[in-house]
C-alpha positions as CSV (number, residue, x, y, z in Angstrom):
1,M,9.3,-10.1,4.6
2,R,11.7,-7.1,4.4
3,K,11.5,-7.1,0.6
4,M,7.7,-7.2,0.9
5,L,7.8,-4.1,3.1
6,A,10.3,-2.4,0.9
7,V,8.1,-2.9,-2.2
8,A,4.9,-1.7,-0.5
9,T,6.5,1.4,1.1
10,I,7.3,2.6,-2.4
11,L,3.6,3.4,-2.9
12,P,3.6,5.5,-5.9
13,L,1.6,8.7,-5.2
14,A,-0.8,9.9,-7.9
15,A,-0.4,13.3,-9.3
16,L,-3.7,14.9,-8.4
17,A,-5.3,17.5,-10.6
18,A,-5.7,20.9,-9.2
19,C,-9.3,21.0,-10.3
20,G,-12.1,18.5,-9.5
21,S,-13.9,17.5,-6.4
22,E,-12.3,16.3,-3.2
23,E,-13.9,12.9,-3.6
24,S,-12.8,12.5,-7.2
25,A,-9.2,13.5,-6.3
26,R,-9.2,11.0,-3.4
27,N,-10.6,8.2,-5.6
28,T,-7.9,9.0,-8.2
29,F,-5.2,8.9,-5.6
30,R,-6.5,5.6,-4.2
31,T,-6.7,3.9,-7.5
32,S,-3.3,5.1,-8.7
33,S,-1.6,4.2,-5.4
34,I,-3.0,0.7,-5.3
35,E,-2.3,0.0,-9.0
36,G,1.3,1.4,-8.6
37,C,1.9,-0.6,-5.5
38,V,0.7,-3.9,-7.1
39,S,2.7,-3.1,-10.3
40,A,5.9,-2.5,-8.2
41,S,5.4,-5.8,-6.5
42,R,5.5,-7.6,-9.8
43,T,8.9,-6.1,-10.7
44,S,10.6,-6.8,-7.4
45,S,12.3,-10.1,-6.6
46,V,10.3,-12.0,-4.0
47,P,11.2,-15.4,-2.4
48,P,9.5,-18.3,-4.1
49,Q,7.4,-19.1,-1.0
50,M,5.7,-15.7,-1.5
51,A,4.4,-16.7,-4.9
52,G,0.7,-16.7,-3.7
53,F,1.0,-13.5,-1.7
54,D,-2.1,-11.2,-2.0
55,W,-0.4,-7.9,-3.0
56,Q,-3.7,-6.4,-3.9
57,R,-4.9,-6.8,-0.3
58,L,-1.7,-5.4,1.1
59,C,-1.6,-2.5,-1.2
60,T,-5.3,-1.7,-0.7
61,C,-4.9,-1.9,3.1
62,A,-1.8,0.3,3.2
63,T,-3.2,2.9,0.8
64,D,-6.4,3.1,2.9
65,K,-4.4,3.6,6.1
66,I,-2.2,6.2,4.5
67,M,-5.2,8.1,3.3
68,E,-7.0,8.1,6.7
69,G,-7.8,11.7,7.8
70,K,-6.0,13.4,4.9
71,T,-7.4,15.8,2.4
72,A,-6.7,15.5,-1.4
73,R,-4.3,18.4,-1.0
74,E,-2.4,16.6,1.7
75,L,-2.3,13.4,-0.3
76,A,-0.9,15.2,-3.3
77,Q,1.9,16.5,-1.1
78,L,3.0,13.0,0.1
79,T,6.3,11.6,-1.0
80,P,7.1,7.9,-1.3
81,G,8.5,6.5,1.9
82,G,7.3,9.5,3.9
83,P,6.1,9.6,7.5
84,G,3.7,6.9,8.5
85,Q,3.9,4.9,5.3
86,A,6.2,2.1,6.5
87,E,4.1,1.9,9.7
88,A,0.9,1.5,7.6
89,V,2.4,-1.3,5.6
90,Q,3.7,-3.0,8.7
91,Q,0.3,-2.8,10.4
92,C,-1.3,-4.3,7.2
93,V,1.3,-7.1,7.1
94,M,0.6,-7.9,10.8
95,D,-3.2,-7.9,10.1
96,M,-2.7,-10.3,7.2
97,Q,-0.5,-12.6,9.3
98,R,-3.1,-12.6,12.0
99,D,-5.7,-13.6,9.4
100,G,-3.4,-16.4,8.0
101,A,-3.2,-14.6,4.7
102,I,0.6,-14.8,4.2
103,P,1.8,-18.0,2.5
104,G,4.2,-20.0,4.6
105,V,3.6,-17.9,7.7
106,P,1.5,-19.4,10.4
107,K,-1.7,-17.6,11.5
108,T,-1.3,-15.6,14.6
109,G,-3.7,-14.4,17.3
């Protein structure tokens, strides 16, 4: 589980263009962050029991939580592992555990 958190907290942050709309910049950030997170999960060593883990779901959840209430400018200034990122990942892992979405981990709640 620690490795899973470590991989997901290395959410790569998209370099946002200075021009363009707020919505476009946020969409670019979201897409790049999720893709980078999923890609990072493939290059990390995870225990065999995690083979069926839904990284796309975790990365999407964590990215959405990190983006909440932030402007495109604020998102562009984030650094990997910065404030709130580990907590976002941890909350998403707990949500997935509650939903029974983590292989080999019993459903909670």
